[in-house]
PLY file of the C-alpha trace (Angstrom):
ply
format ascii 1.0
element vertex 75
property float x
property float y
property float z
element edge 74
property int vertex1
property int vertex2
end_header
4.80 21.87 15.17
5.07 19.64 12.15
4.03 15.92 12.51
5.52 13.18 10.47
3.66 9.82 10.62
5.91 7.14 11.32
5.72 3.26 11.91
7.31 0.80 14.03
7.43 3.03 17.15
6.62 0.59 19.85
8.81 1.25 22.83
10.90 3.59 24.90
13.87 1.93 22.98
12.55 3.24 19.67
12.06 6.67 21.38
15.38 6.66 22.44
17.11 5.56 19.02
15.16 8.55 17.35
16.29 11.28 20.28
19.73 9.93 20.07
20.04 10.40 16.19
17.92 13.76 15.89
17.36 15.60 19.32
20.64 17.24 19.50
19.88 19.11 16.24
16.25 19.50 16.49
15.41 20.22 20.33
11.90 20.69 19.95
11.52 16.89 18.63
8.83 14.76 20.54
8.11 11.18 19.87
4.71 9.75 20.60
4.58 5.99 21.04
0.68 5.81 20.98
0.02 7.74 17.59
3.78 6.57 16.16
4.29 10.42 15.45
7.25 12.56 15.52
6.63 16.33 16.12
9.20 18.79 15.50
9.44 22.63 14.97
11.58 22.81 11.63
11.86 24.39 8.47
10.72 22.43 4.99
14.39 21.52 4.37
14.76 20.24 7.96
11.76 18.09 7.81
13.25 16.43 4.86
16.47 15.69 6.43
14.62 14.53 9.44
12.31 12.24 7.11
15.65 10.79 5.50
17.00 10.08 9.04
13.91 8.32 10.08
13.68 6.42 6.98
17.35 5.09 7.71
16.36 4.06 11.08
13.81 2.14 9.86
10.58 4.25 11.18
9.56 5.85 7.95
8.59 3.78 4.59
10.06 5.69 1.55
7.33 6.34 -0.93
6.68 4.39 -4.11
5.39 1.18 -5.08
8.66 -0.57 -5.03
9.18 0.34 -1.39
5.86 -0.69 -0.50
6.46 -4.23 -1.85
9.73 -4.08 0.08
8.39 -3.27 3.30
5.72 -5.92 2.73
8.53 -8.73 2.32
10.19 -7.37 5.45
7.30 -8.01 7.69
0 1
1 2
2 3
3 4
4 5
5 6
6 7
7 8
8 9
9 10
10 11
11 12
12 13
13 14
14 15
15 16
16 17
17 18
18 19
19 20
20 21
21 22
22 23
23 24
24 25
25 26
26 27
27 28
28 29
29 30
30 31
31 32
32 33
33 34
34 35
35 36
36 37
37 38
38 39
39 40
40 41
41 42
42 43
43 44
44 45
45 46
46 47
47 48
48 49
49 50
50 51
51 52
52 53
53 54
54 55
55 56
56 57
57 58
58 59
59 60
60 61
61 62
62 63
63 64
64 65
65 66
66 67
67 68
68 69
69 70
70 71
71 72
72 73
73 74
């Protein structure tokens, strides 16, 4: 299992949003509200696709100084 550390996973609604977007394609996917992690069995290329989708959904902040600054402004 690979873990992806996320942010803003605060409720079952967040879990549902992630599951609706990814669970059909990645049936091993599990979302943990307490740790704000997504766990999944996937190849490295699939993990990158999952990260992109989590970023689109607002649960993963892109890397880089500009994106950290943008994330700060959106709080």
